[in-house]
Phi, psi and omega in degrees: 000131179272147181216139177217153172251154178217149176255126182294121183263337182297135184299330180263006182081199184266072181236159176026263186298308178301322180295318181292324176295317179296317179299318177300318179295321178298313182296328178295333183286334177070021178233152173288126181234139174245158178225142179218139171283163179304124179078002183259170178279142176295140179229159178299126181284351180266007182251122179299323179295320177298313182296317181292327180286344175298324183067029183288123180256171176307128178091350178287151177258134176237158178246128177253141176225143177213155180227142177122176179298129179084011183299318181299312181295320180298316180293324177300317179295318182290323176299317179300322178295311182294330183267018174248138177285099183281000177266350184286000000 
């Protein structure tokens, strides 16, 4: 299982618009991906309810995990999405 951490760059955190952009990126990868806030339980990264319930704010660190062929590359792409200010 591949694992990466990312720091949320969006000024409003991982809410509404940034979350929907991230979910689209997750679905493009074609792999099951989980996301967890520091100290939290992993949740499906393709679920808007999961992302909103994380309560991840600007500057928070989250952990992404994926399994399968291409998991490392998929996580690199997803980290890049989270570490971009999607509100700009």
